[in-house]
GUVOBA-465554 format. One record per residue (C-alpha): residue number from 0; chain; residue in one letter; z, x, y. Coordinates in Angstrom, 2 decimals, m for minus. Last residue first. Layout:
BEGIN
+-----+-------+-----+---------+---------+---------+
:   n : chain : res :       w :       u :       v :
+-----+-------+-----+---------+---------+---------+
: NUM :     A :   A :       Z :       X :       Y :
...
+-----+-------+-----+---------+---------+---------+
END
This chain:
BEGIN
+-----+-------+-----+---------+---------+---------+
:   n : chain : res :       w :       u :       v :
+-----+-------+-----+---------+---------+---------+
:  85 :     A :   S :   m4.74 :  m63.09 :   14.54 :
:  84 :     A :   A :   m3.71 :  m61.79 :   11.10 :
:  83 :     A :   P :   m4.18 :  m58.05 :   11.16 :
:  82 :     A :   T :   m6.59 :  m57.52 :    8.15 :
:  81 :     A :   P :   m5.55 :  m55.41 :    4.67 :
:  80 :     A :   R :   m6.83 :  m52.55 :    4.19 :
:  79 :     A :   V :   m8.51 :  m52.61 :    0.33 :
:  78 :     A :   R :   m8.12 :  m49.17 :   m1.52 :
:  77 :     A :   R :  m10.64 :  m47.87 :   m3.70 :
:  76 :     A :   D :   m9.16 :  m46.69 :   m7.06 :
:  75 :     A :   A :  m11.06 :  m49.52 :   m9.13 :
:  74 :     A :   T :  m14.49 :  m48.40 :   m7.98 :
:  73 :     A :   D :  m14.20 :  m45.01 :   m9.51 :
:  72 :     A :   G :  m14.63 :  m41.97 :   m6.35 :
:  71 :     A :   S :  m11.47 :  m40.46 :   m6.32 :
:  70 :     A :   R :  m11.35 :  m39.58 :  m10.16 :
:  69 :     A :   R :   m9.18 :  m41.61 :  m11.85 :
:  68 :     A :   T :   m6.04 :  m40.15 :  m13.47 :
:  67 :     A :   F :   m5.28 :  m39.68 :  m16.89 :
:  66 :     A :   R :   m7.94 :  m36.79 :  m18.08 :
:  65 :     A :   R :   m5.98 :  m35.43 :  m14.53 :
:  64 :     A :   R :   m3.12 :  m34.97 :  m15.69 :
:  63 :     A :   E :   m3.88 :  m32.51 :  m19.45 :
:  62 :     A :   E :   m5.05 :  m30.17 :  m16.43 :
:  61 :     A :   P :   m1.61 :  m30.64 :  m14.15 :
:  60 :     A :   A :    0.77 :  m29.47 :  m16.90 :
:  59 :     A :   A :    4.15 :  m29.66 :  m15.33 :
:  58 :     A :   L :    4.62 :  m33.54 :  m15.37 :
:  57 :     A :   F :    3.57 :  m33.72 :  m18.99 :
:  56 :     A :   D :    5.44 :  m31.18 :  m20.26 :
:  55 :     A :   L :    8.26 :  m33.05 :  m18.34 :
:  54 :     A :   F :    7.44 :  m36.14 :  m20.06 :
:  53 :     A :   A :    7.46 :  m34.17 :  m23.28 :
:  52 :     A :   G :   10.73 :  m32.74 :  m23.31 :
:  51 :     A :   I :   12.19 :  m36.11 :  m21.58 :
:  50 :     A :   E :   12.00 :  m36.89 :  m25.49 :
:  49 :     A :   Q :   10.15 :  m40.26 :  m26.06 :
:  48 :     A :   D :   11.52 :  m41.89 :  m29.17 :
:  47 :     A :   G :   14.48 :  m43.74 :  m28.03 :
:  46 :     A :   G :   13.34 :  m47.19 :  m29.57 :
:  45 :     A :   S :   13.12 :  m48.75 :  m26.33 :
:  44 :     A :   F :   12.62 :  m46.42 :  m23.66 :
:  43 :     A :   G :   14.96 :  m46.94 :  m20.25 :
:  42 :     A :   P :   16.13 :  m43.30 :  m20.89 :
:  41 :     A :   L :   14.21 :  m40.76 :  m21.99 :
:  40 :     A :   P :   15.24 :  m39.50 :  m25.45 :
:  39 :     A :   M :   17.63 :  m36.01 :  m25.43 :
:  38 :     A :   H :   15.57 :  m33.53 :  m26.99 :
:  37 :     A :   S :   14.60 :  m31.57 :  m23.64 :
:  36 :     A :   Q :   18.33 :  m30.80 :  m22.45 :
:  35 :     A :   I :   17.41 :  m29.28 :  m19.70 :
:  34 :     A :   L :   19.35 :  m25.55 :  m18.61 :
:  33 :     A :   Y :   20.77 :  m24.92 :  m15.85 :
:  32 :     A :   R :   21.92 :  m21.15 :  m15.07 :
:  31 :     A :   N :   25.02 :  m21.08 :  m12.71 :
:  30 :     A :   R :   25.51 :  m17.92 :  m10.28 :
:  29 :     A :   R :   28.50 :  m15.49 :   m9.42 :
:  28 :     A :   G :   28.53 :  m14.46 :  m13.59 :
:  27 :     A :   E :   26.07 :  m15.84 :  m15.45 :
:  26 :     A :   K :   27.82 :  m20.00 :  m15.78 :
:  25 :     A :   V :   25.97 :  m21.86 :  m17.62 :
:  24 :     A :   K :   25.09 :  m25.90 :  m16.49 :
:  23 :     A :   V :   23.86 :  m28.01 :  m19.44 :
:  22 :     A :   V :   21.63 :  m30.99 :  m18.29 :
:  21 :     A :   F :   20.60 :  m34.21 :  m19.82 :
:  20 :     A :   G :   24.17 :  m34.62 :  m20.65 :
:  19 :     A :   A :   24.57 :  m37.77 :  m18.62 :
:  18 :     A :   E :   27.36 :  m35.14 :  m16.56 :
:  17 :     A :   T :   24.79 :  m32.80 :  m16.17 :
:  16 :     A :   L :   22.25 :  m35.10 :  m14.81 :
:  15 :     A :   D :   24.62 :  m36.76 :  m12.44 :
:  14 :     A :   D :   25.54 :  m33.02 :  m11.42 :
:  13 :     A :   V :   22.20 :  m31.74 :  m10.76 :
:  12 :     A :   I :   21.51 :  m35.46 :   m8.58 :
:  11 :     A :   S :   24.38 :  m34.43 :   m6.50 :
:  10 :     A :   Y :   23.70 :  m30.58 :   m6.21 :
:   9 :     A :   T :   20.06 :  m31.98 :   m4.97 :
:   8 :     A :   R :   21.80 :  m34.38 :   m2.27 :
:   7 :     A :   R :   23.80 :  m31.61 :   m1.35 :
:   6 :     A :   E :   20.56 :  m29.46 :   m0.75 :
:   5 :     A :   S :   18.83 :  m31.97 :    1.34 :
:   4 :     A :   I :   16.36 :  m34.66 :    0.35 :
:   3 :     A :   A :   12.34 :  m33.98 :    1.58 :
:   2 :     A :   L :   10.73 :  m34.28 :   m1.26 :
:   1 :     A :   N :    8.53 :  m30.91 :   m0.24 :
:   0 :     A :   M :    6.04 :  m29.86 :   m3.05 :
+-----+-------+-----+---------+---------+---------+
END
């Protein structure tokens, strides 16, 4: 998967996540290791009962995602293209 963002932007995002407490940066020699704090609540959800770890597990498990997505043949999945105005 290519996200089409620069390396500089990637580091900026990781720094933001580190400052917010979602990621911990550990120095190992000349390299950094990043640890995700999976117990942290997902921002924007009321009640704080959804943890980041559960969300990441969902993203990382494509076979589990298939249960929640429509098959391409389902009528609800078909897209209607708008007709150009004349």
